[in-house]
C-alpha positions in Angstrom: -10.0 36.0 5.7 -12.6 33.3 6.0 -12.7 30.9 8.9 -11.8 28.0 6.6 -8.7 29.8 5.3 -7.6 30.7 8.9 -8.1 27.2 9.9 -6.2 25.7 7.0 -3.3 28.3 7.4 -2.8 27.4 11.1 -3.7 23.7 11.1 -3.8 22.7 7.4 -1.1 19.8 7.6 -2.3 18.5 11.0 -6.1 18.5 9.8 -5.0 16.9 6.5 -3.0 14.1 8.4 -6.0 13.4 10.8 -8.5 13.4 8.0 -6.4 11.1 5.7 -5.7 8.7 8.5 -9.3 8.4 9.6 -10.5 8.0 6.0 -8.5 4.8 5.6 -10.1 3.1 8.7 -13.4 2.4 7.2 -15.0 5.5 8.6 -17.2 7.2 6.1 -14.9 10.0 5.7 -13.1 11.5 2.7 -9.8 13.4 2.4 -9.8 14.3 -1.2 -11.8 17.7 -0.7 -9.2 18.9 1.8 -6.4 17.9 -0.6 -8.0 19.8 -3.3 -8.5 23.0 -1.2 -5.0 22.8 0.1 -3.5 22.4 -3.5 -5.6 25.3 -4.8 -4.4 27.3 -1.8 -0.7 28.3 -1.0 0.3 24.9 0.3 3.3 22.9 -1.1 1.7 20.4 -3.4 4.5 17.7 -2.8 4.1 18.0 1.0 0.3 17.8 0.8 0.6 14.5 -1.2 3.2 13.1 1.1 1.2 14.0 4.3 -2.0 12.7 2.9 -0.2 9.5 1.5 1.6 8.7 4.7 -1.5 9.5 6.9 -3.7 7.2 4.8 -1.1 4.4 4.6 -0.9 4.4 8.5 -4.8 4.2 8.8 -4.6 1.2 6.5 -1.8 -0.3 8.7 -4.4 0.0 11.5 -6.9 -1.7 9.8 -4.4 -4.5 8.7 -3.6 -5.1 12.4 -7.3 -5.2 13.3 -7.6 -8.1 10.8 -4.3 -9.6 11.9 -5.3 -9.7 15.6 -8.5 -11.3 14.5 -10.7 -8.7 16.3 -14.1 -9.7 14.8 -15.9 -7.6 17.4 -14.0 -4.4 16.2 -14.4 -5.3 12.4 -18.1 -6.1 12.6 -19.5 -3.7 15.3 -17.2 -0.6 15.1 -15.7 -0.6 11.6 -19.1 -2.0 10.3 -17.5 -4.4 7.9 -20.1 -7.0 7.0 -19.5 -10.8 6.2 -20.4 -10.2 2.8 -17.8 -7.4 2.2 -15.2 -9.7 3.7 -16.0 -12.5 1.4 -16.0 -10.2 -1.5 -12.6 -8.8 -0.5 -11.2 -12.2 0.0 -12.4 -13.4 -3.4 -10.6 -10.3 -4.9 -7.5 -11.0 -2.9 -7.5 -14.7 -4.0 -8.2 -13.9 -7.6 -5.7 -11.0 -8.1 -3.3 -11.9 -5.2 -1.1 -9.4 -3.5 -1.5 -6.9 -6.4 -5.2 -6.3 -5.3 -3.4 -4.2 -2.5 -2.6 -1.6 -5.1 -6.4 -0.8 -5.1 -6.8 -0.1 -1.6 -7.3 3.5 -2.5 -10.7 2.6 -3.9 -13.7 3.7 -2.0 -15.6 0.9 -0.2 -13.7 -2.2 -1.1 -10.3 -0.6 -0.4 -10.5 -0.4 3.2 -11.7 -3.9 3.5 -8.9 -5.3 1.5 -6.6 -4.0 4.2 -8.4 -5.9 6.9 -8.5 -8.9 4.9 -4.8 -8.8 4.2 -4.3 -8.7 8.0 -6.9 -11.5 8.4 -4.8 -13.8 5.9 -1.7 -12.8 7.7 -0.2 -11.4 4.4 3.5 -10.4 4.9 3.5 -7.0 6.2 6.8 -5.9 4.2 4.9 -6.6 0.9 1.8 -5.0 2.3 3.6 -1.8 3.0 5.1 -1.3 -0.5 1.9 -2.2 -2.3 -0.5 -0.1 -0.2 1.7 2.8 0.1 2.2 2.9 -3.7 -1.6 2.8 -4.2 -2.1 5.6 -1.7 0.7 7.7 -3.2 -0.8 7.2 -6.6 -4.3 8.2 -5.4 -3.2 11.5 -3.8 -0.8 12.2 -6.7 -3.7 11.9 -9.1 -5.9 14.1 -6.9 -3.2 16.7 -6.5 -2.6 16.8 -10.3 -6.2 16.9 -11.2 -6.7 19.8 -8.7 -3.6 21.8 -9.9 -5.2 21.7 -13.6 -7.9 24.2 -12.3 
């Protein structure tokens, strides 16, 4: 048994939760690789999708609240979101409205959209529905594609 197999067997869902959470907080981190490894392993596909989706959604909620509270220091210094990215996300949000939150799963702009939604004080109940739907779609697609191999 390799070290990776041992680690995943003992800490798989916890690792997936932490990785998926952090991946949606503008950190340069991806959780898709771990999802693929777990789907190809002996993990329950539905549990993998739900753990990744919930954790990634909760990370997005963290970004939403950073924007909501107006913590520009955190946004610019620690999350490394530039003014240009904020303006771009605001333009997308203005053009496509709330439905742009369905695309928060996209790399790069997706995380910034969650911060902008908070900055614009978008209704959290709608935010929850749209962002979770997008995250669930993302991980379902990744799991489906991985299961085809």
